N, C-alpha and C positions, 0 to 999 in steps of 0.2 A: 096453276099447272106448274109443276117442279123445276128446277134449275135442272141442267144438266146432270149435273155430280150431282142436283136430290136423287134423281130417277136414276142411275147409275147405285149410285147406294142400294135404294129402296128392293132395288130388283138382285143387287149381291147377297143380300141377306135377307132379302126371298129364297132362294135357293140356295143358299145356303142350311138354312136352317130346312128344309125341302129333304135334302142329300142325309143332312146328320140322320130328319127319320125315316128316311123311304133304307138308305141303304149302310148307315152306321158310320161316312164317313165323318171326321171330327176334323172344322173346319181352322186355319191359322195362317190363311192370306186371300189377300184380292188384288186385282189388277184389272190396268183395260188399257187401250192403246185407244184414246181422245182430243185428238188436241182440235181442231176440229169439232168431225163428228167423229160417233163412237163405230170401232172400225171392230173392236176386241174389247173382248171383256174374259178376266181370267178367275179360276180359285184353286185353293191349293188346300189337300187332305192330307190326314194325317189316317189308315184305318187301322187297325189295335190288333189283326193278326197275319198270320201268315197265312197266302194264298196261291197257288198253282197257276199258272198262264190263262189256261180257258177262266177260272172262275175271275181275274181282273179283267180282263178284259170283258167281259160281260159288264162288271163295275163300271169299264171307263167307259163303255157304249151306254149303258144306262143314267150315267150322269150327263155324260154331254147331251144327250135326246133330251132329257131334263131340263137342261140349261134353256138350250137353243129352245125349245118348245116353251118356255117359261117369258124368254124374252121376246121372243112373238108374240105369246099375247099379252100384255104388257104395253098398254095404248099408251099409257107416259112416256114411253122411253122411243116410244118409237118417231116421233117426230128428230129424233138428236142420233139415230142409227144412220150407219156412211153406207149400208146395206139393207135392203128390206127385199124377204125378208132374212131373218139369220140362218147362218148354216152352220155345223160344225167344224167351216174353215176359218169362223167369226170368234170360234170360243178356243180357249185353255183352261186344262182340266189336271190339274197334278193330283199323282197320292203317291205316299210313301206309307212302307207298307213295315211295319211293324217285324224285325225279323232276330231276336237276341241269338238263338242258335245258327244264322246264317243255314238253316237247310238249302240243302239242294236243290236244284230247280222249281224252286222257291221268286215269285218277284220282288225284289224292293224297292222298283218304283214305276210309275209308267203316266204317260201324260200323252195329251191330244193338242197338238198344238199344226193349226194352217191346216189340220184336216187331216193329219198323218199323226198314228199313232206309236210310240216309242218307248220300247221294255225294256230293265235292264232285271233279269233272272240270273241267278245264283245256280254255277256250276255244280253239273253234274259228280265232274270229278273232284275239282279243289274248289271247298264251297268259299275261300278266300277269293275267287275273280268272279266275277260278273259279265253276264252272255248282252252286249247288246243289238234291241231287234226293231228293225221297224215295219209299219203296213199302212197302209190308207183305211181309210175309215170305210171304206165300201169293201175291198177286202177281209176286214174286220167286221162287220157285220156278216159277212158272208159265211165267215167262219163258223159264228154263231147261231146262225142258218143251217149249216150242216150238221154241227152238232146236237141242235136239237132236233131234227129230224133223224140222225142216227141214234140217239138218246128214247124215243118214240118208238123206233122200230126194235128196240130189243128188249 
């Protein structure tokens, strides 16, 4: 049986590789809140291009879902988890987007923390200004589902 630190490292490495392969996310950081039990796990990434909010939301939700599913599927980490099963409340994913030209209406960064998605979007009228917004994980999933239904109906 691996130690708590070993189990955490194994899952972070596994998920980092999955997200790089499936979503094109470039890893640059990991973290955890785990004094006694593992309360939260964190990953940080770069994304190599500019994207709009809808695309960014889809990537972030997918990344969080893959992260949570991998943690819950890994039996070696289960004894160390504070909450079983882990949920989006227990993971943190940060994504920073490449935006050399500061294109209006593009996401510069986004994250999910404590089940809340937070976005920084470049302002349409002033590309040097960023507008911050937030929504719950549930609201974000609902918006993705609505957009998916709208796309199929068109």
